C-alpha positions in Angstrom: 11.1 45.9 -52.1 9.8 49.4 -51.6 8.2 49.1 -48.2 6.1 52.1 -47.4 5.1 50.8 -43.9 4.1 47.8 -41.9 1.6 47.1 -39.2 2.9 44.8 -36.5 -0.4 43.2 -35.5 -3.9 42.6 -37.0 -6.7 40.2 -36.2 -8.8 41.1 -39.2 -6.7 41.2 -42.3 -6.1 37.5 -42.7 -9.2 35.4 -41.9 -8.9 33.6 -38.6 -5.2 34.3 -38.3 -3.0 36.7 -36.4 -0.9 38.6 -38.9 1.4 41.5 -39.6 0.9 43.7 -42.7 3.5 45.0 -45.1 2.6 47.9 -47.4 4.4 48.3 -50.7 4.9 51.7 -52.4 3.5 52.4 -55.9 0.3 51.7 -57.7 -0.8 51.7 -61.3 -4.4 52.7 -60.4 -5.6 56.1 -59.3 -8.9 55.3 -57.5 -10.3 58.4 -56.0 -11.5 56.6 -52.9 -8.1 55.0 -52.1 -7.3 55.5 -48.4 -3.6 55.0 -48.9 -2.5 58.0 -51.1 0.9 58.0 -49.5 1.5 54.6 -51.2 0.1 55.7 -54.5 1.4 59.1 -55.3 5.2 59.3 -55.6 5.3 62.8 -54.3 3.8 61.5 -51.0 6.3 58.6 -50.6 8.3 58.5 -47.5 11.8 56.9 -47.2 11.2 53.2 -47.6 11.5 50.9 -44.5 14.5 48.6 -44.9 13.9 44.9 -45.6 16.5 44.2 -42.9 14.4 45.9 -40.3 11.2 44.2 -41.5 12.8 40.7 -41.5 14.3 41.4 -38.1 10.8 42.0 -36.8 9.4 38.9 -38.4 12.3 36.8 -36.9 11.4 38.0 -33.4 7.7 37.3 -34.0 8.0 33.7 -35.1 5.4 31.4 -33.4 3.6 34.6 -32.2 2.2 35.6 -35.6 0.6 33.2 -38.0 0.8 35.1 -41.2 2.0 38.1 -43.2 -0.3 40.2 -45.5 1.4 41.9 -48.4 -0.7 44.8 -49.7 -0.1 48.2 -51.1 -0.2 50.2 -53.3 0.0 47.3 -55.7 2.5 44.6 -54.7 2.8 43.0 -58.2 4.6 46.1 -59.4 7.5 45.2 -57.2 10.3 43.5 -59.2 11.5 41.5 -56.3 8.1 40.4 -55.0 8.6 36.7 -55.6 12.0 36.4 -53.7 10.5 38.6 -50.9 7.5 36.2 -50.6 9.8 33.2 -50.7 11.9 34.5 -47.8 8.8 35.2 -45.7 7.5 31.7 -46.5 10.8 30.1 -45.5 10.3 31.6 -42.0 7.2 29.5 -41.6 4.5 32.2 -42.1 1.3 31.9 -44.1 1.1 34.6 -46.7 -1.9 36.6 -48.0 -1.5 38.8 -51.1 -3.7 41.7 -51.9 -3.8 42.7 -55.6 -5.8 44.7 -58.1 -5.2 41.8 -60.6 -3.7 44.0 -63.3 -0.7 41.8 -63.8 -2.0 38.3 -64.5 1.5 37.1 -65.5 3.0 37.8 -62.1 0.0 36.1 -60.4 0.4 33.1 -62.7 4.1 32.8 -61.6 3.1 33.1 -58.0 0.5 30.4 -58.3 2.8 28.1 -60.2 5.4 28.4 -57.4 2.7 27.7 -54.7 4.2 30.3 -52.4 1.0 32.1 -51.1 -1.9 30.8 -49.1 -4.6 33.4 -49.6 -5.3 36.1 -52.2 -7.7 39.0 -52.2 -8.4 40.7 -55.5 -10.2 44.0 -55.8 -12.9 44.0 -58.5 -13.3 47.7 -59.1 -16.4 47.6 -61.4 -17.8 45.7 -64.4 -15.0 45.5 -67.0 -16.5 48.3 -69.2 -16.6 50.6 -66.2 -13.1 50.2 -65.0 -11.7 53.5 -66.3 -14.2 55.7 -64.4 -13.0 54.1 -61.1 -9.2 53.7 -61.7 -8.7 56.8 -63.8 -6.1 55.2 -66.1 -6.1 52.9 -69.1 -5.4 49.2 -68.6 -6.1 46.1 -70.6 -9.1 44.6 -68.8 -8.3 41.2 -70.4 -5.7 40.9 -67.7 -8.4 41.5 -65.0 -10.4 38.7 -66.5 -7.4 36.4 -66.7 -6.5 37.1 -63.1 -10.0 36.2 -61.9 -9.9 32.9 -63.8 -6.4 32.1 -62.4 -7.5 32.9 -58.9 -10.6 30.7 -59.1 -8.5 27.8 -60.5 -5.5 28.3 -58.0 -6.7 25.9 -55.3 -5.8 28.4 -52.6 -8.2 30.4 -50.4 -9.3 33.6 -52.0 -11.8 36.4 -52.0 -12.9 39.1 -54.5 -13.9 42.4 -53.0 -15.3 45.7 -54.1 -15.2 49.1 -52.3 -18.6 50.6 -52.9 -19.1 54.4 -53.4 -22.7 55.1 -54.0 -22.4 57.3 -57.0 -20.0 55.0 -58.8 -21.7 51.6 -58.7 -25.4 50.9 -59.2 -27.5 47.7 -58.9 -27.0 46.8 -62.5 -23.3 47.0 -62.1 -23.4 44.3 -59.4 -25.3 42.0 -61.8 -22.4 42.4 -64.2 -19.8 41.8 -61.5 -21.7 38.7 -60.4 -21.5 37.3 -63.9 -17.8 38.2 -64.1 -17.0 36.1 -61.0 -19.7 33.5 -61.2 -19.3 30.6 -58.8 -16.6 32.4 -56.8 -16.1 31.2 -53.2 -16.3 34.5 -51.5 -17.3 38.1 -52.5 -16.9 41.0 -50.1 -18.8 44.2 -50.3 -16.6 46.9 -48.6 -18.3 50.0 -47.2 -16.6 53.2 -48.3 -15.6 55.2 -45.3 -14.3 58.7 -46.2 -11.5 59.2 -43.7 -8.5 59.7 -46.0 -8.7 59.6 -49.8 -6.6 59.8 -52.9 -8.9 62.4 -54.4 -10.1 65.0 -51.8 -13.5 65.2 -53.5 -14.3 61.7 -52.2 -14.2 63.0 -48.6 -17.8 64.2 -49.3 -19.0 61.0 -51.0 -21.1 58.3 -49.4 -21.7 54.6 -49.5 -25.0 52.8 -49.5 -27.2 52.3 -46.4 -27.2 48.9 -44.5 -30.6 48.2 -46.1 -29.3 48.9 -49.6 -26.3 46.7 -48.9 -28.6 43.9 -48.1 -30.3 44.3 -51.5 -26.9 44.3 -53.2 -25.9 41.2 -51.2 -29.1 39.4 -52.4 -28.1 40.2 -56.0 -24.6 38.8 -55.5 -25.8 35.6 -53.7 -27.3 34.6 -57.1 -23.8 34.4 -58.5 -21.3 33.5 -55.8 -21.1 30.9 -53.1 -20.9 33.4 -50.2 -21.3 37.2 -50.0 -20.5 39.3 -47.0 -20.6 43.0 -46.1 -17.5 44.4 -44.4 
C-alpha cells in the first residue's frame, strides 16, 4: 500500500465511532476543489509511510480505537487494498472505505468478501456532468454500477457531494436525486477553500446556509435522509 499519511484520532470521520484515518496515494480524478493535492499529483507525493509503522500503531491502539477509515486519493487504485483491509479487520477494527466509485469491480469484490462495515462514495455531479468536475474521462457506467452495488450491499453507507457554487446548480441536484433514489443517506458537503488541487478554486465559494436548505429540500424528495456537513 502506498500510504501518504495517517491521522491517529478522529471523532467525525466514522459516524459515532473513534477512528484512525489512513490516506492512500494516487487518484484517477483531478477535481479542482480537492483539498488533498499531495495525494493526487505524483510530483507532490512524499515518501510513503511504511505498513509496518502503520500496523504497529494499530496494534498499540487496540481497544482504544473502534475503527479505521481508508481514504485517499482513491483507495481502490491500490493493488493490495483487499489484503490490507483483511489485515486491519483481523485486528478487530471496524472499517470505513471512502471511494469515488470509479472501479465497480473492486467494490464488488470487497462487498462479496464482507470485509468493510461502512462506505462513503462521492457523487461528483449528474452523470453527464462528471467530466467538468473530475477533468478526466471515465466510463460513468461504473459510477452507476457502484451506486447500485452500495445500495444493495447491506452495509452502512452514505453518498456525498462537495458543493462548489459555480459547478452545481439546483437542477443538477434533481438529477443526482434520481440517480441515488431511495438511498439511506446523502451528505451535502460545504466547499471550504483552504487548500485545493487547482489554485483557482481558492477564490471560489459554496452556497449560503439558506441556499443549502433549499438544496436539502430537493434531495429529501429522493433520499431517506439528507444532511449538510
